C-alpha positions, -999 to 999 in steps of 0.1 A, spaced: 168 -301 31 160 -282 62 123 -272 62 113 -248 86 80 -224 92 87 -192 105 57 -174 128 52 -140 142 52 -139 178 17 -145 188 -9 -173 196 7 -194 167 38 -194 186 20 -213 212 6 -236 189 37 -244 172 54 -247 206 24 -276 214 32 -293 178 74 -294 181 83 -292 216 122 -282 222 121 -265 182 112 -234 184 139 -207 190 137 -170 191 154 -151 159 168 -115 160 142 -102 134 114 -111 162 103 -142 148 99 -178 157 110 -207 137 96 -242 141 113 -274 123 85 -300 130 54 -311 111 33 -284 109 10 -294 79 -21 -312 106 -24 -280 121 -27 -259 87 -40 -284 60 -37 -272 26 -63 -249 13 -51 -251 -21 -21 -250 -44 -11 -224 -69 13 -210 -90 13 -180 -77 0 -167 -46 -4 -126 -34 -4 -116 2 -22 -83 6 -51 -68 -12 -39 -35 -15 -33 -13 -48 -3 -33 -59 -15 -66 -47 -51 -67 -64 -38 -57 -97 -4 -80 -94 -32 -108 -88 -47 -96 -119 -17 -97 -141 -5 -129 -130 -36 -143 -138 -39 -128 -169 -5 -146 -180 -17 -179 -171 -7 -185 -140 -32 -201 -110 -36 -171 -87 -48 -169 -55 -47 -131 -34 -47 -132 4 -68 -102 17 -69 -93 58 -103 -75 52 -134 -85 36 -128 -59 6 -100 -47 -18 -82 -18 -21 -55 -13 10 -50 22 17 -78 31 -4 -108 13 9 -95 6 44 -74 42 46 -97 67 32 -66 80 10 -75 99 -13 -73 108 -43 -57 81 -67 -19 99 -66 -9 100 -92 -11 94 -133 6 118 -150 37 142 -151 32 176 -165 1 167 -182 13 134 -197 4 101 -183 35 76 -171 12 48 -160 -9 24 -180 -21 -9 -186 -42 -25 -161 -41 0 -134 -55 27 -160 -75 -3 -172 -93 -3 -134 -93 35 -139 -111 39 -168 -138 4 -156 -143 27 -123 -151 61 -141 -171 38 -165 -194 29 -133 -197 66 -125 -172 61 -93 -142 81 -106 -129 113 -117 -94 119 -133 -80 157 -127 -56 165 -152 -30 172 -159 -15 153 -126 -40 126 -131 -49 129 -99 -82 101 -93 -112 111 -73 -131 80 -64 -162 63 -44 -151 42 -19 -178 16 -19 -178 14 -61 -136 13 -57 -142 -20 -40 -164 -34 -65 -145 -27 -92 -114 -43 -79 -135 -76 -71 -147 -75 -107 -116 -72 -118 -102 -95 -101 -127 -122 -100 -127 -119 -139 -92 -131 -144 -98 -159 -123 -85 -152 -93 -90 -172 -61 -97 -149 -28 -90 -156 4 -106 -132 21 -110 -121 61 -81 -139 62 -44 -130 82 -10 -141 72 9 -156 103 38 -178 87 55 -194 60 75 -224 54 103 -225 38 133 -250 26 167 -227 24 155 -192 12 127 -207 -15 91 -204 4 71 -235 -1 37 -221 18 23 -195 34 -1 -202 64 -35 -185 72 -56 -182 98 -90 -170 92 -129 -188 108 -118 -220 87 -94 -218 113 -56 -219 106 -46 -230 65 -19 -228 41 -17 -224 4 16 -237 -15 30 -221 -44 58 -220 -73 59 -182 -65 51 -157 -40 42 -117 -38 44 -99 -7 21 -69 -12 10 -64 24 26 -31 21 45 -36 53 66 -62 40 51 -93 64 57 -118 41 95 -112 36 99 -103 67 86 -137 80 108 -150 55 140 -136 67 147 -113 40 171 -85 48 150 -51 56 165 -14 51 181 -1 79 185 40 70 155 46 97 172 79 110 145 92 132 108 87 137 89 68 108 64 94 88 31 98 106 2 77 100 -30 93 94 -67 86 105 -88 96 74 -124 103 75 -155 114 58 -174 142 67 -209 149 54 -233 179 60 -205 199 40 -209 229 17 -190 213 -9 -207 238 -35 -189 267 -16 -161 286 -33 -136 277 -5 -145 237 -13 -147 241 -51 -110 259 -48 -96 227 -25 -113 197 -29 -94 187 -63 -62 182 -69 -53 191 -102 -22 217 -96 -40 241 -119 -56 262 -86 -19 256 -69 -11 235 -38 -37 212 -26 -35 221 16 -65 241 25 -44 274 36 -75 292 49 -84 267 74 -49 257 79 -39 294 93 -68 294 115 -56 263 134 -29 272 138 -42 305 154 -62 283 176 -31 262 184 -10 293 189 -37 307 217 -35 274 238 -63 258 219 -61 224 227 -56 206 187 -32 179 186 -8 180 154 -20 180 125 -12 180 83 -27 200 52 -56 197 61 -63 180 27 -100 176 14 -108 153 -11 -135 146 -32 -157 110 -28 -177 117 -59 -209 130 -37 -225 161 -30 -220 170 7 -194 149 22 -157 149 17 -125 130 27 -107 144 57 -67 139 60 -60 159 89 -48 136 121 -9 127 118 9 106 150 39 92 146 33 54 151 48 20 136 25 -3 123 45 -34 127 40 -32 159 7 -38 172 9 -24 210 17 12 194 -3 7 164 -32 4 187 -22 33 207 -19 61 182 -51 47 163 -68 49 198 -55 88 200 -61 94 165 -99 84 170 -105 110 195 -87 136 172 -110 133 148 -137 147 169 -114 174 182 -113 187 146 -146 181 134 -160 201 163 -126 226 154 -139 229 121 -179 236 127 -165 266 147 -141 286 123 -156 276 86 -192 282 76 -189 256 50 -186 229 78 -212 244 105 -233 213 99 -207 190 92 -205 151 114 -185 126 109 -202 98 88 -173 71 81 -140 64 95 -116 43 80 -114 8 90 -76 15 97 -55 48 97 -34 54 69 7 40 67 28 59 54 63 45 61 72 7 79 94 -20 64 113 -20 31 134 -52 21 171 -47 12 165 -55 -26 190 -63 -57 192 -25 -58 178 2 -36 162 33 -55 177 63 -40 162 99 -42 189 110 -65 179 81 -86 142 89 -83 142 129 -87 166 130 -115 150 105 -136 174 81 -140 164 54 -164 176 18 -158 176 -15 -184 151 -31 -164 130 -1 -155 97 -14 -153 76 9 -136 72 52 -134 64 76 -111 50 107 -114 42 120 -79 66 148 -58 88 135 -28 63 139 2 80 139 36 59 143 67 72 156 101 62 129 126 56 155 151 41 194 143 26 202 112 57 206 87 61 189 56 91 184 29 83 184 -4 106 180 -33 99 179 -72 104 155 -94 123 171 -127 110 145 -146 87 113 -145 106 87 -124 118 47 -133 117 20 -110 141 -11 -117 128 -47 -116 155 -55 -95 142 -32 -67 115 -60 -65 135 -90 -54 158 -99 -32 192 -112 -38 187 -150 -22 153 -154 -20 147 -172 -57 108 -173 -55 97 -141 -39 89 -107 -53 74 -78 -34 53 -46 -48 39 -14 -30 60 6 -10 80 -22 6 105 -24 -22 141 -13 -23 140 25 -17 157 46 5 130 68 26 133 97 5 128 78 -25 97 62 -6 80 95 -1 71 94 -34 69 58 -44 43 47 -19 12 69 -36 -11 48 -50 -8 52 -86 30 40 -84 22 7 -63 -5 -1 -89 21 2 -117 45 -23 -92 22 -44 -88 15 -49 -123 53 -55 -129 52 -82 -99 24 -101 -113 38 -104 -149 78 -111 -136 58 -137 -115 43 -160 -145 72 -152 -165 96 -164 -142 74 -197 -138 70 -200 -176 110 -198 -177 116 -222 -151 138 -195 -135 146 -179 -101 128 -147 -99 163 -132 -102 173 -148 -134 140 -140 -157 149 -121 -191 143 -88 -180 143 -77 -222 109 -99 -223 99 -85 -190 98 -52 -201 80 -56 -233 55 -78 -222 46 -47 -198 49 -24 -228 26 -43 -244 -1 -44 -217 2 -4 -216 30 5 -194 46 35 -207 83 30 -200 
């Protein structure tokens, strides 16, 4: 069988040319394929049952679930800590575990929340089940969870290639301070958010873009804030008991400034979020259209957004007494991402299915957050309430012709509107749990991921505490 290595168009491509001159071709997806021997350049660092790419909310839960179900599991993460958008994007709170006061997401994700709460690093806001968290304790709790499960961690490692036989992935190639390395596995889970592994392997992607992507937001922490004030006590929490979480008084002042010609960029919200420490809040206000899968575009957007952080901080000092002494104490390692690649899976979850709470025979996860579409320009936002808690089918986690690949998180098969709810962290955690269990089950049954007994999968998830 023809064995190929698919690489991102990067420095690795130049290496591939040196290794296998004349064998590189440009692919329509913007990848390069190499048919020569790549093993000398990327020696095998480990052989596993399951390799999870991406250590965000979907990824670290998927790795934990896989390992607890008997699979020898590795987790690849490009930063030196876990948590994804929570800890590298400062996206807070963890949204959302409950619908109309009833918790709809359970199992390992809820175990993680309770453990973080016991560490003094989380506060659950009912009835929505949003979770305020301490960013640093989140990192610690996540690493404890995966290490206790026996997961091998490959941190500071970037996924740059995958080797395939037909549509079966044989190994992934990573780059870190050790150089190029590869990991072999029987099953792979793409929890990169951007669908990087699926894209490298040639999985078809959704094409319902229809305009600019939802904007990225560069979140940050302000300290020196009067968090005991009436305004902050009203708008720093997102239980839903006091209405919208968007800080309308400050929003109106910012819009007035813009209307008068002030040099203020487009913004969302603003939303202020508890970080479990008096005097400090996480701020979600900046926005810029950006393609996180395009290095130049995302870099340019982040540079603009970093400038915007300090423009808004200066404005807040002037217009709100609660912020008169505030300062930027920390910016997220990267801008938060709402939308990028999504696979074209066996089933694509539509907004109509999602909002109506359609239940599938192979439902493996729930969702409680409203559809939340942010405008790429201006300060607009479209919200659509769910009629009841939503469901996600297993078929949205798999592509038809790729027998050993699952995806979890915001790169699953969903249309744009459904994604605008599915992308939140509690949902991603629940999807990761399902993917991890399914990967381990696929190995035990000796079947492709498309052919596993979904009845067994659903029952296993229920036994874990999943509320499906």
